[in-house]
C-alpha positions as CSV (number, residue, x, y, z in Angstrom):
1,M,-22.8,-8.6,20.8
2,N,-22.3,-12.2,20.6
3,K,-18.7,-13.1,21.2
4,K,-19.2,-16.5,19.2
5,N,-19.5,-14.3,16.0
6,K,-16.4,-12.0,17.0
7,I,-12.6,-12.8,16.5
8,K,-9.7,-10.6,17.8
9,I,-6.9,-9.3,15.4
10,V,-3.9,-7.0,15.8
11,V,-3.4,-4.3,13.4
12,N,-0.2,-2.2,13.6
13,G,0.0,-3.1,17.2
14,R,-3.6,-2.3,18.1
15,L,-6.1,-5.0,19.2
16,L,-9.4,-5.0,17.2
17,T,-12.3,-7.1,17.4
18,V,-14.0,-8.0,14.3
19,N,-16.9,-10.1,12.9
20,L,-16.3,-13.8,11.7
21,K,-16.0,-13.7,7.8
22,F,-14.5,-10.4,8.1
23,T,-12.0,-10.0,4.7
24,L,-8.9,-7.9,4.4
25,K,-10.9,-5.9,2.1
26,N,-13.6,-5.4,4.9
27,L,-10.4,-4.0,7.1
28,V,-9.0,-1.7,4.7
29,K,-12.4,0.0,4.3
30,K,-13.2,0.0,8.0
31,L,-9.8,1.7,8.5
32,K,-10.6,4.3,5.4
33,T,-6.9,3.2,4.1
34,P,-5.7,4.4,0.6
35,I,-5.2,0.9,-0.8
36,N,-2.9,2.5,-3.6
37,K,-0.5,4.1,-0.9
38,V,0.0,1.1,1.2
39,A,1.6,-2.3,1.7
40,I,-0.5,-4.9,3.7
41,E,1.4,-7.7,5.7
42,L,-0.5,-10.5,7.2
43,N,1.2,-12.8,9.7
44,E,4.5,-11.7,8.5
45,E,3.7,-12.2,4.6
46,I,3.0,-9.4,2.3
47,I,-0.4,-9.9,0.5
48,D,-1.0,-9.2,-3.1
49,K,-3.9,-6.5,-3.0
50,K,-5.8,-8.4,-5.9
51,K,-6.5,-11.0,-3.1
52,L,-7.7,-8.8,-0.4
53,S,-11.6,-9.5,-0.8
54,K,-10.7,-13.5,-0.9
55,I,-8.6,-13.5,2.3
56,F,-10.6,-14.1,5.4
57,L,-9.2,-13.2,9.0
58,K,-8.7,-15.4,11.5
59,N,-8.6,-15.2,15.4
60,K,-5.1,-13.8,16.5
61,D,-4.1,-12.7,13.1
62,K,-1.5,-9.9,12.9
63,I,-1.6,-7.4,10.2
64,E,0.8,-4.6,9.5
65,I,-0.3,-1.9,7.2
66,V,2.7,0.3,5.8
67,H,1.9,3.8,4.3
68,F,4.4,4.8,1.6
69,I,5.9,8.3,2.1
70,G,7.4,10.0,-0.6
71,G,10.1,12.6,-0.4
72,G,13.3,13.7,-1.8
């Protein structure tokens, strides 16, 4: 594994190492996250889900993925 081609990010408090040129969409797929039932925050900013494939992650990015829970 070549460290030059890797970056470290934090997802919901957990440290992950991913490849350079890794998008938020790649991350959602890797985590098997149901996109229609979550909100995604990147560095304290809520992200429009339509832009996930255009947002490339950078070293030390902090991502929070919040699942919606129904109830009554």
